[in-house]
N, C-alpha and C positions, 0 to 999 in steps of 0.2 A: 837155311835157317827158317825160312817161311814154311817149308814143308814140315819141319820138326815142330814148329809152333802149332800148325794145324793139327798135327797128330797128337801132341801132348797137351795142348792148351796154351793160352796166353800167359798163364802163371809160371810156366817152365822157361828157364833161361839156359843158354849154352855157356858153360864155363870152360875156358881153355886152360889146361895145365900142361906141365912138362911130360907127364906120363901118358895121359890119354884124355879123350873128350868125355866128360860126364855130364849128366843132367841132374839138376837139383832145383827143387821148388822153394821159393823164398818162404821163410817161416813168417807166418802172419803174427804181427805183434798182438800180444794179449790185450784185449780191450778192457779199459777201466769200467767197472760196473758201478752203477749208482746204488744198487741193493745186491748184496751177496745172495748166494743160493740158500744160506741158512737164515736169511732175513736181516742181517746186520747192515745198517746204512753206512756207506763209506763217506761220511761227511764229518769234517773236523772244524770246530769254531776257533778262530784265532783273532788276535788283536782286539780283545775285548776292552782293554783300557780300564776305565773306572767301573765297568759293568760287572767286575768280578764279585763285588760286594753283594750282588743279588743272590749269589749262591748261598751266602751265609744267612740271608734273611729266610731262606727255606732250608734250614739245616737238616731237618728230618728227611726230606726228599733227597737231599744231597748225599746223606749217608746211605740211603737205600739204593741209590743209583751207583754207588761205588762198587768196585769189584770185591769179591769175597776176601781176598788177602788183605785189602785195606780195611775192610770191616772188622776182621778178626784182630788186626793190629790195634785199631782204635778201641775195640772192646777190652782187650787186655790192658792197654795203657791207661784207660780211664779208671778201671777198677784198681789197678796197682797204685796209680798216683793218688786216688781218693783214700785208699787205705793208709798209705804212708803219711799223707797230710793229716788225717784224723788221728793216727797213732802219735804223730809228733805233737799234736795239740794236747793230747792227754799226758804225754811225757813232760811237756812244758808246764802244765798245771801242777804236776807232782814235783817238778824241780823247783818252781817258785814257792810252793808251800813247804818245801823241805822234807817231803815224804820219802825221798830217796835215802836220807840219812837215818831215818827211824823205821827202816823197813822191818826189822826183827824185834822192835820194842812192842810188847803186848799192851802196855799201858797207854800208848800213843794211838790216837784216832786219825788215820790219814783220810785224804779225799777219796782215793780208790784203794781198797784193801789189797794187799799182796802185790803191789806194783813197785818194783825196786829199780828197774832200769827200762831202756827203750824196748827190748824184746817183750818184757812183761806188759808194757803199755800197748804194744802192737797186738798181742794175744787178747788183751781185754777188748780192744776195738773189734777184732774179728768175732769174738764170742758175742758181743753186743749186736753187731751188724747182722750176723747170721742167725741171731736168736738161738744160740746153742745153749748158753746158760749152764756152765759147769758148776757154778756155785762157789768157786774158790775166790774169784775176783768180783767185787761188787762196789757200788757207789754208796758212800755213807751220807747221813743227813747233815754232817758238819761242813759240806762243800757245796755252796750254792752255785759257784761257777761251773762245777762239774755237772750239776743238774741242767744248767743252760746249755752246755756243750752236748750233753746227751740228747736234748730235744733237737738241737740243730743237726746232729748226726743222723737222727731218725728221719728227719725231713729230707735232708740231702741224699741219704741212701735210697729213699723211696723214689725220688726224682730220677736219680741215676739209673736205678733198676728199671723203672718204667720206660725211660728213653732208650737205653741200650737193649734191653730184652725185647721191647716192642719193635725196635729197628731190626733186630735179628729175626724175630718172628715174621715180620713182613717180608724180609729178604728171603727167608726160607719158603714162605707160602706164595711167593710170586708165581703167576701162571706162565712164566717164560718157559719153564721146563715142560709144562703141559704141551707147549707148541712143538716140542721135540717128537711127540707121538702123532703129530699131524703131518701127513706126507703129501708132497707135490711131485708130479712126474718130472723127470729130468728134462724132457723136451716138450715143446708144444707142436701141434700138427695143424696143417691146413688141408682140408679135403671137403668133399660135398656131403651134405646131410639134408635129406628131404628135398633134393634138387637145388640146394643153395650152398654157396661156398662159405665155409665156417672156419674160424680159428678155435681150436679146442685144446684143452689140457685136462689133467686128471688130478683129483684130490682124494685123500683117504684118511681114515681115523683108525689108528692101531689099537686103541683101548676099547673096552666094552662100554665104558661110561660115555654117555652122549654129550654132544655139544648143543646146549639149548640155544634156540634162536640164532643158529649159525647163518651168517650172511657173508657173501663174497663180493669183492669189488676188484676192478682192474684199472690200472693207470698206464697210459702210454707216455713214456719219457722220451722226448725227441726235441732236438734243437731246431728252431725255425726262424725265419725272417718275415716280418710283417710287410704288407704293401707300402707302409710308410718308411721302410728301411730299418726298423728297430730289430735288433737281434735278440732273440729270447733263448738263452741257453737252458737246456733241460726243461723245456716247456712240458707241462703235464696236461694230458687230454684223457677224458673219461672214455672207457670202453664199455659198451652196453652188453651185459651178460644176463639180461632178462629182468631189468629193473621194472619195466612196464608190465610184464606178465607175471612177476613174482617168482621167476625161475632163479633169482639170486638168493632166495630163502631156501637153505639146504636142510634136508633131513639126512644127516651124515652118519648113517649106520653102515653102509657099504661104500666102496669107492664110486665116485661120481665123475662124469665127464662134463666139464663146464664148456659151454658153447657160446661163441660170439659170432653172430651172423654178420657177414660182410655185405653191407648194403650201401646205398648212396649216402647215408648218414655216418658211415663208418670211416675212420681215418685210413683204412686199408682198402678203400674203394678202387683205387688205381694201382694196387699192388699185384704184380704178376710174378711168375716164377723167376723170370730173368731179372726184374728190378729188385727182387729180394736179395740178390747177391750184392747189390750196390747200396742197399739201405743201411742206415745206422739208427737203431732204436732199441728201446728196452721196455718190456712189459712187466710191470710190477703187479703182483697178485697179493691181495690182502684178505685173509680169512679171519673173521671175528665171530666170537660166540661166548656163551657163559658156561663155565665148567660146572658140570652137574654136581660134583662132590663138594666143591668149595663155594660155589655161587659167585666166583670172581670172573671178571671179563678177561678172556684170553684172545690174543691176536697172533696169528702166524703169517709170515711174509716169505715171499720168494720172488724171483725175477727170471725172465727169459730174454736173452739177446737175440739179434737176428740170426746168429749162427745156431741157435737152439730151436729154431722154428723150421720144421721139416715139411716141405711141400709134397703133397700127394701121399701122405701116410695116415694111418688110422691105428688106434690103440687095440691091443689084443684083449679079448674078454677075460676077466678074472673071476667071474661068478660061475659056480657050478652047483647043481642040486644034488645033495647027498640024501641019505635016508633020515628024514626027520629034520633037516636043517639045510641052510645054504652055506657053502664053503667059499672063502675068498683066498685065492692063490696070489699072494703078494710077490711071488717070484716073477710074475709076468706084469707087474704093475707098471714098469717103465718100458715095456716092449711095444714096438710098433711094427706094422707091415705096410707095404706099398699098395696103393689102390689107384685105379685110373682116375686121374684128375686133370681137367683142362689147364694148360699152362698160362692161360690168359687171365687178365684181371676181370673183375665184375663190370667195370666200366667198359672195357673192350667188348665183352659179351653183350651188354645192353646196346651198344652202338651197332653191333653186328645184327642183333635181332630186330632193331628198329629199321633197318634197310628194307625197301619193298622187294618182295619176292616175285620173280617172273611168272610163277605159277598162279599167283593171285590176281594178275592183270587179265581182264576179260578180253578175249580175242574177237575180231570182227565177225568171224564165222558163227561163233556162239551167239553173238548179239543179233545177227540176222535171223538165225534159226529161232531164237526166242521171239523175235518180232513177227515171224510168219505164224508161229503158234498163237501169239496173241491176236493176230488178225483173224483167226478162225473162230473167235468167240462170236457166238450168234447174238444178234441184237434185235430187239422188237421194233426198232426204228425202221427196219426194212419194210414193214407193213405200211407205215405212213408214207415212206419214200415211194414205194410202188404205186400207192394210191394217188399221190400227187403227180407222178409221171404219167399215170393213166389219164388223169384229167387234162394234162398238157397235150395229149396226143390228138385232140380234136373231138368233134361230136360223134364221128363214126366209131371211135374206140371206146366210148363210154358204155358202162354196163346198163342194162334195163333197170327201170325203177323198182321192179320186184326184187332183182338181185341186189340192188343198192340197199333196199330196206333189210334184206336178209343179212347182208354183210355188215350193215351198221348195227343191227341187233346182236349179231354174234361176234362183234369185234373184241369185246372184253373177254368172251370165252376163248376166242382164238389166241389172244395174247397170253393168257394163262397156260393154254396147252402148249404154245410155242416155247415158253420158258421152261415148262416141265420136260419137254422133249430135248431142249438144248442142254439140260443138265445130264441127260443120258447120252450125250455126244451124237444126237441126231438132229436133223433139220428138215422142215416141211415147207412145202409150197403154200403160199397164202393167197393166190389169185389165179383166175383161169388162164390168163395170158402167160403165167409163169410155168404152166405145166409142160412137160416134154412133148415134142411133136408126135411121138409114138402113141401117147395116150390120147392126143387130140384126133389122130386118125382112127383109133379104135372107137372113140366116142361118136364118130360120124356114121358107124355101122348101125343099121336099124335093127339087127337081130338081137334077140335077148342073150344069146351066147356071148356075143361080143361085149354086151353090157356086163355080164358076169366076169369076163376076162379083164375088163377095165377095172372092176373092183379089186380083182386079185393083183393086178399090176400096181394099183394104188397102195395096196397093203405092202408090197415089196419095196416101194419107194420109201416108206417110213423107216426102213432099216438101213438106208444108205445115207451116209453123212453128206449133206449138200450145202452149198454156199448160196445165200440169197442174192438175187440180182433182179433188175427191173424187167428184163426181156424174157429170159428162160433160166432154168436151173441146170447147172452143169456140175458134174461130179469132181470133187477135189481130191479125194483120197479113197482107196479101196476099203471096203467094209472090213472091220477088224474082227468082231465077234458077233454072232447071232444071238439075239435074246431068246431065251427059252419060251417066254410068253409074249407073243407079238401083240402089239397094241394097235387096234384098228384106228384108221384116220377118219374123223368125222368132219367132212368139209361141207360148208353150207351149199355148195353147188351140187354135191352128190346126195345130200340128205333132203333136198327139196322134192325129190320124186320126179319121174318122167325121164325123157332123153336129155342128155347133156347138150346136144346140138340145138335143141329148142330154146335153151336159155341163153345162147350166145347171140351177140349182135349180128346183123346181116353181113357186115364187112368181115367179121371173123369166120362166119360160115363159108363165105366165098373164098377166103384165103385157104381154109382147110380143104375145100373141094379142089382147088387148083393144085395143092400139094399132093 
């Protein structure tokens, strides 16, 4: 049985009969709706007690709210009873005066001429009320009570006509029937739009006349329990369909798809495809607008239960461009098709996206490589550092006074040149003691050719990236690219003129000779 349930689902049960074993799905009980698909609210008011008299205080609205069969019955009965009552009053006046006994006496002047019985009195009332005026029956001046009754009849007839005819006119011109030509899709769908999960449904107008100032609203009807333990049956919650952006104001010329974005403020924030099967709610849609032809406000309503919300669906397009106009195909108005949609709720997706990704965590290797690269940045402080270390080396390692004056005068020039060369990824030596030993050996040669080679070697050093140190220069990385226009190095030692060895202290000259 467990295998069968896994195959057919939990809703299927095994029913054992005498003939064979069959499978049958339990029929889901039809859910009671709060608002029907046609917009009628399934609410009945009972046990009013003494509040029934409030309906009589607003009799006109009560008559308008009645069904058509009751309106027609009241209309016919009101006129029939009024005619019979007034005809009876005319007959009573003729009977009291004795006009019925002298009906054919030409010398007798009755109250109403040619009224002999009740049918003739009824005909006189109808002719007077309907202002037909055949001229055969009329009131004479010898009957003051007849004149008073005639005035009362005219007033009463005008009131009855205004009340009943006005009631029937309002009943016929009610915009409820206009709502019959406003369509809503049979189902609502949940899918992604612009990268966001949205609840959508479709509305349309079948008439060419527009709905002026059309506005749509949505209510979520769902029972809930407060943290204090209070149970709220059929609690109403507002669904945002673009109130802040003005998207709820519709220009309803062609079918439109109304969209509710599911975000942290939405009541469907934690709704997923699986939880949708266990939810119980109802979405009531209210469309309001002014009828263009009559100027009366019209309201159309419908609702969607949880069974009528399709996850991962989208509406088929119904608009097409014809020659000179746009065509709406209402045969596809309710049609949907499946689209790829994540089955998770927006809350679950946000929690998943908020988790730290392993790719975004910096690795130690990358950190060390970045640290090495930052260490290669050239600094002008090396000049001061080398100078201080040279001073600490003793009296024998100090530069001559002439070289000190030259170095102090060109210090600022040297700093600017070092910064310029450091931006081009090159580094230079800034003191005689920091030159490579190869250059020092070449400088000890008294020949002019060696001096020229020394200058060429010094030009080549400018193209190699070096790292500053107090003792000597050592190469950190191989040269990457050669500059097309080499920049000559102007050192205060070389630009002073003469041999380089003559400018060195005796101790340095001795060290170079030994090497």
